[in-house]
Structure formats: structure tokens, C-alpha cells
C-alpha positions in Angstrom: -29.2 3.0 40.1 -26.0 2.8 38.2 -25.0 6.0 36.6 -22.9 5.4 33.6 -22.4 8.7 32.1 -22.4 12.4 32.9 -24.0 14.8 30.6 -24.8 18.4 30.6 -28.1 18.4 32.7 -26.6 16.2 35.3 -23.2 18.3 35.5 -25.4 21.4 35.9 -27.4 20.0 38.8 -24.3 18.5 40.5 -22.5 21.9 40.5 -25.7 23.7 41.7 -25.6 21.2 44.6 -22.1 21.9 45.2 -22.5 25.6 45.2 -25.4 25.4 47.8 -23.2 23.3 50.0 -20.2 25.3 49.5 -21.9 28.5 50.5 -23.6 27.1 53.5 -20.1 26.7 54.9 -19.0 30.3 54.7 -19.1 31.0 58.6 -17.3 28.0 59.6 -14.5 28.7 56.9 -14.2 32.2 57.9 -13.8 31.3 61.3 -11.1 28.7 60.7 -9.2 30.8 58.0 -5.7 31.3 59.4 -3.6 30.6 56.2 -2.0 32.2 54.4 -3.4 35.4 56.3 -5.9 35.0 59.2 -8.2 37.6 57.8 -11.5 35.5 58.2 -12.5 35.9 54.6 -11.9 32.6 52.9 -15.8 31.5 53.4 -17.0 34.9 51.9 -14.6 34.5 49.2 -15.5 31.0 48.1 -19.2 31.7 48.7 -19.0 34.7 46.3 -17.3 32.7 43.9 -19.8 29.9 43.9 -22.6 32.3 43.7 -21.4 33.6 40.4 -21.3 30.1 39.0 -24.7 29.1 40.4 -26.4 32.2 39.0 -25.1 31.5 35.5 -25.7 28.0 35.6 -29.6 28.6 36.7 -29.9 30.2 33.3 -28.2 27.6 31.4 -30.3 25.1 29.5 -27.4 23.3 27.3 -27.4 19.5 26.8 -23.8 19.0 26.0 -21.5 18.5 29.1 -18.8 20.8 27.4 -21.2 23.8 27.2 -22.2 23.5 30.9 -18.5 23.2 31.8 -17.4 26.1 30.0 -20.4 28.2 31.4 -19.4 27.3 34.9 -15.8 28.0 34.3 -16.4 31.4 32.6 -18.6 32.5 35.7 -16.2 31.3 38.1 -13.3 33.3 36.5 -15.4 36.4 36.3 -16.6 35.9 40.1 -13.3 34.5 41.5 -12.2 36.1 44.6 -9.3 35.2 46.9 -6.7 32.4 46.6 -9.4 29.7 47.0 -11.7 31.2 44.4 -8.9 31.6 41.9 -7.6 28.3 42.4 -11.0 26.7 42.0 -11.9 28.7 38.9 -8.5 27.6 37.6 -9.5 23.8 38.3 -13.0 24.4 36.6 -11.4 26.1 33.6 -8.9 23.3 33.0 -11.8 20.7 33.6 -13.9 22.6 30.6 -10.9 22.5 28.3 -10.3 18.8 29.0 -13.8 18.0 28.0 -14.1 20.6 25.1 -16.5 19.3 22.6 -18.0 16.3 24.7 -21.6 15.8 24.9 -21.2 13.4 27.9 -18.3 11.6 29.5 -17.7 8.2 31.3 -16.3 7.8 34.7 -12.7 7.2 33.2 -13.0 10.1 31.0 -14.0 12.2 33.9 -11.2 10.9 36.1 -8.8 12.0 33.2 -10.2 15.5 32.9 -10.0 16.0 36.8 -6.3 15.1 36.4 -5.7 17.5 33.6 -7.4 20.2 35.4 -5.1 19.7 38.5 -2.1 19.9 36.2 -3.3 23.2 34.8 -3.7 24.5 38.5 -0.2 23.6 39.5 1.3 25.0 36.3 -0.3 28.3 36.9 1.4 28.6 40.5 4.7 29.8 41.1 5.1 28.1 44.8 2.3 25.7 45.3 1.8 25.1 49.0 1.0 21.7 50.1 -1.4 21.1 53.0 -4.0 23.4 51.4 -7.0 23.3 48.9 -4.4 22.5 46.2 -3.3 19.0 48.2 -7.1 18.0 48.6 -8.0 18.7 44.8 -5.0 16.8 43.7 -5.4 13.8 45.9 -9.0 13.7 45.2 -8.3 13.8 41.5 -5.7 11.1 41.9 -8.5 8.8 43.4 -10.9 9.7 40.6 -8.3 8.3 38.2 -7.7 5.1 40.2 -11.3 4.5 41.0 -12.5 5.0 37.5 -10.5 2.1 36.4 -12.5 -0.2 39.0 -16.1 1.2 38.4 -18.0 2.7 35.6 -20.6 4.0 38.2 -20.5 7.8 39.0 -22.6 7.3 42.0 -19.7 4.8 43.6 -17.0 7.2 42.0 -18.4 10.2 43.9 -18.7 8.2 47.0 -15.1 7.2 47.0 -14.1 10.9 46.0 -15.8 12.4 49.0 -14.1 9.6 51.2 -10.6 10.5 49.9 -11.4 14.2 50.3 -12.1 13.8 53.8 -8.9 12.1 54.8 -7.0 14.6 52.9 -8.6 17.3 54.6 -7.9 15.9 57.9 -4.2 15.7 57.1 -3.7 19.4 56.3 -3.6 20.0 60.0 -0.2 18.2 60.3 1.2 19.4 56.8 1.3 23.1 57.7 2.6 24.7 60.8 0.3 27.5 60.9 -2.7 24.9 60.6 -1.0 22.8 63.4 -0.6 25.7 65.6 -4.2 26.6 65.4 -5.6 23.0 65.6 -7.7 23.5 62.3 -7.9 22.3 58.7 -7.2 24.4 55.8 -10.4 26.7 55.0 -10.1 26.5 51.4 -9.9 22.7 51.5 -12.6 22.4 53.6 -14.9 24.4 51.1 -13.9 22.3 48.3 -14.8 19.1 50.5 -18.2 20.9 51.3 -18.7 21.2 47.4 -18.1 17.5 47.0 -20.4 16.7 49.9 -22.9 18.7 48.0 -22.6 16.7 44.8 -22.8 13.3 46.9 -25.9 14.6 48.5 -27.6 15.5 45.2 -26.8 12.0 43.9 -28.1 10.2 46.8 -31.5 12.0 46.0 -31.2 14.4 49.0 -34.3 16.8 48.4 -33.4 18.8 51.5 -30.3 20.6 50.1 -29.5 23.7 52.3 -30.7 27.0 51.1 -28.1 29.2 49.6 -26.6 31.7 52.3 -27.5 29.3 55.2 -24.8 29.8 57.6 -23.4 26.6 59.2 -23.4 26.1 63.0 -20.6 27.2 65.0 -17.9 24.5 65.7 -15.0 24.4 68.3 -12.8 26.2 66.2 -14.7 29.4 66.2 -11.9 31.7 67.4 -9.1 30.3 65.5 -8.7 33.2 63.0 -8.9 35.9 65.8 -6.5 34.0 68.0 -3.8 33.7 65.0 -1.3 36.5 64.9 -1.1 38.4 61.7 2.0 37.2 60.0 3.7 40.6 59.6 7.1 39.3 58.6 5.9 36.5 55.9 3.1 38.7 54.7 5.0 41.8 53.6 2.1 43.3 51.5 -1.0 44.9 52.9 -3.7 44.9 50.1 -5.3 41.7 48.7 -5.8 43.1 45.0 -7.6 41.5 42.3 -8.7 42.8 38.8 -10.5 41.5 35.6 -9.4 42.7 32.2 -11.1 42.2 28.8 -9.3 42.5 25.4 -8.8 40.6 22.2 -5.0 41.0 22.4 -4.1 39.8 25.9 -0.6 38.9 26.9 0.5 35.5 28.2 -0.3 34.7 31.8 3.2 34.1 32.4 4.3 37.4 30.9 2.0 39.1 33.4 3.1 37.2 36.2 6.9 38.3 35.5 5.7 41.9 35.2 3.8 41.8 38.7 6.6 40.1 40.6 8.2 43.6 41.6 4.7 44.7 42.9 4.0 41.8 45.2 3.3 38.1 46.0 0.7 35.5 46.1 0.1 36.0 42.4 -2.4 33.9 40.6 -3.2 34.9 36.8 -5.8 33.1 34.9 -6.0 33.9 30.9 -9.3 32.5 29.5 -10.1 33.7 26.1 -10.6 37.4 26.1 -10.4 37.7 29.8 -7.7 38.1 32.2 -7.9 37.5 35.9 -5.2 38.6 38.4 -4.9 38.1 42.2 -1.9 39.8 44.1 -0.9 40.9 47.7 0.7 44.4 47.1 1.2 47.7 48.7 0.9 49.3 45.2 -2.9 48.3 43.9 -3.1 51.5 41.6 0.3 50.7 39.8 -1.2 47.2 39.2 -4.4 48.3 37.9 -2.4 51.1 35.6 -0.3 48.3 34.4 -3.4 46.2 33.3 -5.0 49.1 31.6 -2.3 48.9 29.2 -3.9 45.6 27.8 -7.4 46.4 27.4 -10.5 47.5 29.5 -10.5 46.9 33.3 -13.7 45.5 33.8 -13.5 45.4 37.7 -10.7 45.9 40.3 -10.6 45.9 44.0 -8.1 46.1 46.9 -8.7 45.0 50.4 -6.7 46.0 53.5 -6.0 42.5 55.0 -5.0 44.0 58.2 -8.3 45.8 58.7 -10.0 42.4 57.9 -7.9 40.7 60.6 -8.8 43.5 63.1 -12.6 42.8 62.2 -12.0 39.1 63.0 -10.7 40.2 66.4 -13.6 42.5 67.3 -15.8 39.5 66.6 -14.1 37.2 68.8 -14.0 39.9 71.6 -17.8 40.3 71.2 -18.5 36.8 72.1 -17.1 34.6 69.2 -19.6 35.4 66.6 -19.2 35.3 62.8 -15.9 36.5 61.5 -17.0 39.2 59.0 -15.9 41.9 56.9 -16.2 45.4 58.3 -18.6 46.7 55.6 -21.0 44.9 53.2 -22.4 47.0 50.5 -25.6 46.6 49.1 -27.7 48.4 46.2 -30.8 47.9 44.0 -30.8 46.5 40.4 -31.4 50.2 39.2 -27.7 50.7 39.5 -26.9 49.1 36.4 -23.3 48.1 37.4 -22.1 45.1 35.4 -21.8 41.7 36.7 -18.0 41.7 36.8 -18.1 44.8 39.0 -21.0 43.3 41.4 -18.9 40.0 41.6 -15.6 41.7 42.1 -16.5 43.7 45.1 -19.1 41.3 46.6 -21.9 43.9 46.3 -25.4 42.7 47.1 -28.2 43.4 44.8 -31.9 43.6 45.7 -33.8 43.1 42.5 -36.5 45.6 41.3 -39.5 44.0 39.7 -41.0 43.9 36.3 -44.7 42.9 35.7 -45.7 41.3 32.1 -49.5 41.0 32.5 -49.9 38.9 35.5 -46.3 37.6 35.4 -43.7 39.0 37.9 -40.1 39.0 37.2 -37.2 40.0 39.2 -35.0 42.3 37.6 -31.2 40.8 36.8 -32.6 37.4 38.3 -35.4 36.2 36.4 -34.5 38.1 33.3 -31.2 39.6 31.9 -30.7 42.6 29.8 -30.4 40.5 26.5 -33.6 38.7 27.1 -35.5 41.9 28.0 -34.3 43.4 24.6 -35.8 40.6 22.9 -39.3 41.3 24.5 -39.0 44.8 23.7 -38.3 44.3 20.1 -41.2 42.0 20.0 -43.4 44.9 21.2 -44.0 43.6 24.8 -43.7 46.4 27.6 -44.0 45.6 31.2 -44.7 47.9 34.2 -42.2 48.2 37.1 -42.3 48.1 40.8 -40.3 48.5 43.7 -39.0 45.8 45.9 -41.3 45.1 49.0 -39.5 45.5 52.4 -39.3 41.7 52.5 -37.0 41.8 49.4 -34.6 44.3 51.4 -34.9 42.1 54.6 -33.8 39.2 52.6 -30.9 41.5 51.1 -29.8 42.6 54.5 -29.8 39.1 56.0 -27.5 38.1 53.3 -25.2 41.3 53.5 -25.1 40.7 57.3 -23.5 37.3 56.9 -20.5 39.0 55.3 -20.3 42.3 57.1 -20.3 43.9 60.4 -22.3 46.9 59.1 -24.4 47.2 55.8 -24.0 50.4 53.8 -26.9 50.6 51.3 -26.5 53.0 48.2 -29.9 53.1 46.8 -32.2 54.4 43.7 -33.2 58.1 44.3 -36.1 58.7 46.5 -37.5 61.3 44.1 -37.5 58.6 41.3 -39.0 55.6 43.2 -40.5 54.6 46.3 -37.4 51.9 46.6 -35.9 54.0 49.3 -39.0 54.1 51.4 -39.2 50.3 51.2 -35.5 50.1 52.3 -36.2 52.2 55.3 -39.1 50.3 56.4 -37.0 47.1 56.1 -34.1 48.7 58.1 -36.2 49.5 61.0 -37.1 45.8 61.4 -33.8 44.6 60.9 -31.4 43.9 63.9 -28.6 41.4 62.8 -26.5 44.4 61.7 -26.4 48.3 61.5 -27.9 49.4 58.1 -26.9 52.7 56.8 -28.9 54.2 53.9 -27.9 56.5 51.3 -30.1 58.2 48.9 -28.1 58.3 45.8 -30.3 61.0 44.3 -29.6 59.0 41.0 -30.3 56.1 39.0 -28.4 53.8 36.4 -24.8 54.1 36.2 -24.5 57.3 38.1 -26.1 55.5 41.1 -23.7 52.5 40.2 -20.6 54.4 40.2 -21.5 55.8 43.8 -22.2 52.2 44.9 -18.8 51.1 43.6 -17.2 54.0 45.4 -18.7 52.8 48.5 -17.5 49.3 48.1 -13.9 50.8 47.5 -13.9 52.9 50.8 -15.2 49.7 52.6 -12.5 47.8 51.4 -9.9 50.3 52.4 -11.4 50.2 56.0 -13.4 53.3 55.9 -16.4 53.5 58.6 -19.9 53.6 57.7 -20.1 57.5 58.6 -17.0 58.2 56.7 -18.3 56.2 53.7 -21.7 58.0 54.0 -20.1 61.5 54.1 -17.9 60.7 51.0 -20.6 59.4 48.9 -22.8 62.3 49.7 -19.8 64.7 48.9 -19.0 62.9 45.7 -22.8 63.0 44.6 -22.6 66.8 44.6 -19.8 66.5 42.0 -21.4 63.9 39.7 -24.0 63.7 37.2 -25.5 61.9 34.3 -26.8 62.8 30.9 -29.0 60.4 28.7 -31.0 60.7 25.6 -33.6 58.5 23.9 -34.1 57.3 20.3 -38.0 57.5 20.7 -40.5 59.3 22.8 -42.5 56.3 23.4 -41.4 55.5 27.0 -41.2 59.4 27.9 -45.0 59.7 26.9 -45.9 56.7 28.9 -44.3 58.1 31.9 -45.8 61.6 31.5 -42.5 63.3 31.3 -43.2 64.8 28.0 -46.4 65.7 26.3 -47.9 64.1 23.2 -47.7 67.1 21.3 -44.1 67.9 22.2 -43.2 64.4 21.3 -45.0 64.6 17.9 -43.0 67.8 17.1 -39.7 66.5 18.3 -40.1 63.2 16.2 -41.3 65.5 13.2 -38.0 67.6 13.3 -35.6 64.9 14.2 -34.9 66.6 17.6 -33.2 64.5 20.3 -33.6 65.5 24.0 -30.7 65.3 26.2 -31.9 64.9 29.9 -30.2 65.1 33.3 -30.6 64.6 36.6 -30.0 67.4 38.9 -28.4 67.5 42.5 -31.8 66.4 43.9 -32.4 63.6 41.7 -34.9 65.3 39.6 -35.1 64.8 35.7 -34.6 68.0 33.9 -34.2 69.0 30.2 -30.5 69.7 29.8 -30.3 70.4 26.1 -31.7 69.6 22.6 -29.8 68.3 19.6 -31.0 67.7 16.0 -30.0 64.5 14.7 -28.1 61.7 16.4 -24.8 62.9 15.4 -25.2 66.3 17.2 -26.4 64.4 20.3 -22.9 63.1 20.8 -21.1 66.4 20.8 -23.9 67.9 22.7 -23.6 65.5 25.6 -19.7 65.9 25.5 -20.2 69.7 25.9 -22.6 69.2 28.9 -20.1 67.1 30.6 -17.3 69.5 30.0 -19.4 72.1 31.6 -20.6 70.2 34.7 -17.3 68.4 35.5 -15.7 70.4 38.3 -12.4 72.0 37.4 -10.7 70.9 40.4 -11.3 67.1 39.9 -8.3 64.9 40.9 -9.8 61.7 39.1 -12.7 61.1 36.6 -14.6 58.0 36.4 -17.3 57.5 33.6 -20.0 55.1 33.1 -21.8 54.5 29.6 -25.1 52.5 29.4 -27.3 51.9 26.5 -30.5 49.9 25.7 -30.2 47.6 22.9 -27.4 49.9 21.0 -24.0 48.4 22.1 -22.4 50.2 18.9 -22.7 53.5 20.9 -20.1 52.2 23.5 -17.2 52.7 21.3 -18.1 55.7 19.8 -18.9 57.5 23.3 -15.7 56.0 24.8 -13.7 57.4 21.9 -15.2 61.0 22.6 -14.7 60.8 26.2 -10.9 59.9 25.8 -10.6 62.6 23.1 -11.9 65.2 25.5 -10.8 63.8 29.0 -7.8 61.8 28.3 -7.3 58.2 29.2 -10.1 58.0 32.1 -11.5 54.8 33.6 -14.8 54.0 32.1 -17.5 51.3 32.8 -20.0 50.1 30.3 -23.1 48.1 30.6 -26.4 47.4 29.1 -29.3 48.9 30.9 -30.8 46.8 33.5 -34.4 45.8 32.5 -36.1 48.4 34.8 -34.1 51.2 33.6 -34.7 50.1 30.1 -38.5 50.2 30.5 -38.5 53.8 31.3 -36.2 55.0 28.6 -36.8 52.6 25.7 -34.9 51.1 22.8 -31.9 53.1 21.5 -31.4 55.2 24.7 -28.0 55.8 26.1 -26.5 57.6 28.8 -23.2 59.0 30.1 -22.5 59.2 34.1 -19.5 60.8 35.7 -18.1 60.9 39.2 -15.2 63.6 39.8 -13.4 63.1 43.0 -12.2 66.3 44.8 -8.5 67.2 44.7 
């Protein structure tokens, strides 16, 4: 049947199919990843970028093509990892801008939008390298412009695009010396072709699209990344560094590129609305992050040691040519409260806790997000919560094992929930990778800050034992204080008596609660009125932060009261200086236990 137009729902389903096919190619892309650095992570980076897009689109119900395209582009920018992820997000952003305000497009208009998107990608690069994903995207877009004049049928158009993309992909082997020497095609380009093949399969009515995370079978080029020499002479810098900044007054992308040239190469910068995403190979990631903090809030940042990644590829080959994986994959549960930008930026795997509304179960952060949950709370609907079953952790471990040789799981405190026990039961059954469990003895963003530190240590090449030791040491120097606006949820949990709650409400007394070093909730202080809660919390932080802390990191979380973020942030900076601060709405499971109007401040204090 002829398809004469593309609208929002059709674009959404096509992109979801593309994401499924692209993620399925992860293992194969990692094995053939020899350019620009043979670090075996192109498949992982593309899969994480596509996962971000898919997760956003599953919640999208827009009818207009422009709204779906914008949602996909925004999610790609937030989740973009590596060169291929950055280039793909640039392309999606250019496409979204080209179809702005369009409800639907014809085949000819689609071709024009693809061409404009390619122009944006090339304009963003200082030295475009042909024979890579760039070439395949460009030649596919040229085919779209040409074919759209001959056919008004999207089915026929996509068929031609796949054919042209496959030819262009095959030619990459001869276009780059590194690919020719290894006898492989460009990994990023092959990922783009896999996405197109997913769209074609969807338009063919293929109901057996591969499940996300399903690894593709090995092929003859399995050892390509391991056999390739690390290009020490051409790749002068060691750390693949990325960051996401948000501000209402961001500089132009070209200004940022000019400033970063002295710090590294392979620079890619995306400026999309109030968000700036950068990618750079550098030996000075902290200088990059410090520069970016001058523009606004750094929502996420990471620095991966590419030489450590290349060594991991070599180990995989020596052990029988298995999957090329990162040394460490980090996993947590949804109680960690880390914002999506941080989770996406570091490739952290999240196992959802569960909410139950009557007889309707919902997975935290997957079936319901913080905004949707707040609406239910305001409407008077209150769920119960439950820990993930071992099967959920087994699924989480399986996904993490596709990306990491070992899994480090930093989990909700065992004294607060049975989640840790469920994770232990699953770990005893899991054999695809070693699983190292860490009881955070924490919840919310205190747990999240520990998860984030584990991810950073893994990216720097630390072993699981070193990470475990460092996280346990850091937990001894960390804490969280939270306050509630009403006593309803504390009453429901049994943590406060009905008489004490009545007296507190009558006298406008607000409790400030904390988690001790063992992960047990305790009353830290009381304050009369909301204004005094702020000063009381800051004083508690001052008394509990070790005097010898070499660096501080804070987390602020709230339940339906985003106005506290600025107020608390200003108070922290006034007392502790220009400190790194992560902010997030409380995930639904945490919000269930502390109620509307609650907020918390967590801290970690690295030793000198």
C-alpha cells in the first residue's frame, strides 16, 4: 500500500524500530570499531544514545511530526555518547529544525529535511572525515532528495535509501586506511545502516522486530578492534570526555569550540535551546568541566580512559574472541534519584522499583515518571511500593553484562528495603559476568552520588575491588538530611506517632531527618516554620562535613516543590563556595514515602 505522507505517529513508530535494530547491532559494532580509536565502544555508545531516544518516544503521544522529531532530537542530545552518538544527535536535531511546525511531510519534503540535517552536521565539524558515518548519512540523504522526485511513496523511498546506504557502507572499507588495513567497514556507519534497516522492516510489516539489547551473532571480523594497534601518534589525548550544560545564556557553539581547541581534539559541540553538549578527547577533563561551569549548570560529565578500553578489547580477544566490552558496567535501582542526564551520560543501568495503585503495578521511572506521579499525589492517589523481584535484577545484569566485563551494583540500603536481598539472590544465579554488590546504606541522591562516583571510577579504569573500597570509604564521609511538609507519609510508614504528628502540625514544627552511617533514619533536628528549616539544614551539613574534605559534591531532591532548588542551591554556595550540585525531582518510590513538599540535601566529601 502506498504511503504518501509521514506524520507524528508514523515517525515515532519508525524511530522506535530504528532504535531496536540499532541496539541489536551493539556487539558487532564494538568488534569492528577501529576508527578513530580501537576502543571497542562504538556499539555501546550508539546503543545508549538510541536507548535515550526510545525511552522518550515511548511516552510520546504527539500527532504532529514536528513534535515527535523534536522529542527524538532532544532525547538524542541528552543521551548522546561518543562520536557516532553526537553525529546522530546533530542529524536528528537538524531534521527537527527543518520540519518545525509541520504536522506531516511528503516524500519530497522529507528528502529536503534530510539534506538540511546533513548540512548542519557538516557545519558542526571542524574536519569532517569521509569514509565514516558522515559519508553514509550524506550519500543516503542525497538519494532521498533524488528518489523523492521520482516517487511519492515512502515505502519505495525507504527501500532505495537502505540500498544506497548499504552500498555506501561497503565502500567505507576502501575510503579509510585504518578500515582497509583491518578489513572492516566503519562501525558508526554500520550502526546507521542498521537503524535504516529497522525502519524498512517496520514498513514491511515485520512483527518480529528484535528485542532491545538482543546481541547480534559474531561475524568474521570479531577480532578487528583487538588486533588494531592503539594509534598513539595520531591520538595524542587519553580521555574521551563529554558534558551536558544547561543555561538560559549559553554561548555560541563555535565560541565553545574555539575555547576548547587548546585542550584537545575530536571536538563536537551541540547547542540546542538551553542545552549545550560537548565531546572532546583531552588529557585535562577537569579543565573542560571547570570551563563549562562558567556558563551554567553541568548536568552530567564523564571522562573515559580510551587506552583502558582498548586493553579491555584485547583481553576479550585473548579469552576467546568474546564481546568487546568496557571493563566496568555500573548498575543501581530507581531509588538512587539520579537525573536522566547523569544516567544517560554515564551509561548507568537502572533496575526499577515497583509501585502498586490498587491492582495496577507500575515500574518506577519506566511506566511512570516524577511529573506524572506528582499529578496522582495531588489527586489524592497514594500507592504502595515493592522491591524488584530477582528476575528484574537478572534482566538488569544481563543488559549490563553486554556492556561491561564486570558489574558493580550500588543499591538502596539494606536497612531500608529488601531490594539488596533481591539483588543478592539474582547475583547468585547470574554467570555471564562477575557481580559486585555494594550496600549504599543510603537512599535518594545520597545513593545516587555514590552510584555516580562508582561510574567515574570505572571510566578511569579502577577495578571492582578498588571501586568497592572507595565507595565504602566515601559513604563514611557522606550524608543526607531531609524534611517533610506534612506528616501523612511518615504516619503511614510508622516512623512517627499520630500524637507527635498532630503536635508538630499544630506548632508548625518541621522535622529534619537524616540517615546514619548504617542507613537508619534518625531525627537530626527540629525547626519551627519553613524558613528555619533551611538554616537548620545548612548548619547540620556544616557540622557533618569532614573538615579535611578535598572536594564536595551535593545533591538536592524535591517532591513537587521545584522552587526549593534555587533557594537551597544559593544557600549551599553561600556557605561552601562554588560546589558541584546535582538536582532532581524525587523518583516516585521515594516520593511515596516522604510526600508532597518534601526536599532533601545529600553530600559526599572526598578525602584529601
